[in-house]
C-alpha positions as CSV (number, residue, x, y, z in Angstrom):
1,M,14.1,10.2,10.9
2,L,11.9,13.3,10.5
3,A,14.6,15.3,8.8
4,M,16.0,13.4,5.9
5,N,18.5,14.1,3.2
6,F,18.0,13.6,-0.5
7,T,19.8,10.3,-0.6
8,S,17.4,8.9,2.0
9,F,14.4,10.2,0.1
10,L,15.7,8.5,-3.1
11,T,16.4,5.3,-1.3
12,L,12.8,5.2,0.1
13,L,11.5,6.1,-3.4
14,A,13.4,3.3,-5.0
15,V,12.1,0.8,-2.4
16,G,8.5,2.1,-3.0
17,V,8.9,1.8,-6.8
18,V,10.3,-1.7,-6.7
19,V,7.7,-3.1,-4.2
20,A,4.9,-1.3,-6.0
21,A,6.0,-2.7,-9.3
22,V,6.2,-6.2,-7.9
23,Y,2.7,-5.9,-6.4
24,H,1.2,-4.2,-9.4
25,W,2.7,-6.0,-12.4
26,I,4.2,-9.3,-11.2
27,L,1.8,-10.4,-8.4
28,R,-1.1,-8.4,-10.1
29,Y,-2.5,-7.6,-6.6
30,R,-4.4,-4.4,-7.3
31,F,-7.7,-2.7,-6.7
32,L,-7.7,-0.4,-9.8
33,E,-6.0,-0.8,-13.2
34,G,-3.7,1.7,-14.8
35,I,-0.7,3.8,-14.0
36,D,-2.5,5.9,-11.4
37,S,-3.0,2.8,-9.3
38,F,0.7,2.1,-9.6
39,L,1.7,5.7,-8.6
40,A,-0.6,5.5,-5.6
41,K,1.1,2.2,-4.6
42,V,4.5,4.0,-4.9
43,A,3.3,6.8,-2.6
44,V,1.9,4.3,0.0
45,G,5.1,2.2,-0.3
46,W,7.2,5.3,0.3
47,V,5.3,6.0,3.5
48,G,5.5,2.4,4.6
49,G,9.2,2.3,4.0
50,W,9.6,5.6,5.9
51,L,7.7,4.0,8.9
52,G,9.5,0.7,8.6
53,S,12.6,1.4,10.6
54,P,10.9,3.2,13.5
55,V,8.3,0.4,13.8
56,L,10.3,-2.7,12.9
57,G,13.7,-1.7,14.2
58,H,17.2,-0.8,12.9
59,W,18.9,-3.9,11.5
60,L,20.9,-5.2,8.6
61,W,21.9,-2.9,5.7
62,K,21.9,0.8,6.0
63,I,22.0,3.5,3.3
64,Q,22.3,7.0,4.9
65,S,19.7,6.8,7.6
66,V,17.4,4.1,5.9
67,Y,17.7,0.5,7.0
68,L,16.7,-1.5,3.9
69,V,15.1,-4.6,5.3
70,P,12.7,-2.8,7.6
71,A,11.9,-0.3,4.8
72,I,11.1,-3.1,2.4
73,L,9.0,-4.9,4.9
74,G,7.2,-1.7,5.8
75,A,6.5,-0.9,2.2
76,V,5.2,-4.4,1.6
77,A,2.9,-4.2,4.6
78,A,1.6,-0.7,3.7
79,I,0.9,-1.6,0.1
80,H,-0.7,-4.9,0.9
81,L,-2.9,-3.4,3.6
82,N,-3.9,-0.5,1.4
83,V,-5.2,-2.8,-1.4
84,L,-6.8,-5.2,1.1
85,C,-8.7,-2.4,2.8
86,W,-10.0,-1.0,-0.6
87,K,-11.0,-4.5,-1.7
88,A,-12.8,-5.2,1.6
89,S,-14.6,-1.9,1.6
90,A,-15.7,-2.4,-2.0
91,Q,-17.0,-5.9,-1.2
92,F,-18.7,-4.7,2.0
93,F,-20.4,-1.6,0.5
94,G,-21.1,-3.4,-2.8
95,A,-22.9,-6.2,-1.0
96,G,-24.6,-3.7,1.3
97,L,-26.0,-1.7,-1.7
98,G,-27.2,-4.8,-3.4
99,A,-29.0,-5.9,-0.3
100,V,-30.7,-2.5,0.1
101,E,-31.9,-2.6,-3.6
102,E,-33.2,-6.1,-3.1
103,I,-35.3,-5.0,-0.1
104,R,-36.7,-2.1,-2.0
105,R,-37.8,-4.3,-4.9
106,K,-39.8,-6.7,-2.7
107,P,-43.5,-5.7,-2.5
108,A,-44.9,-5.0,0.9
109,A,-47.0,-7.8,2.3
């Protein structure tokens, strides 16, 4: 599905917007606050929806060349993994910096 028509693009955009809205405002699963975080989720959800059918298969409902269930599952997986990776990296690097500062504060014996 490399070449896509406008209807397929809009379908994937709608899937990305709905899944991003659910994650951002209903589930409140986010790394950053604000509209820019929501728009980033929409972009990641669009890519996840685009990759959903090739990875998860072609099944159930179809609009143009977009299968809805794999697109929704792909968008959910992409958005969830994106936020999870950012949270994990912030926790990892945040703890790492705190540990380095703690070592620097200790006097040499």
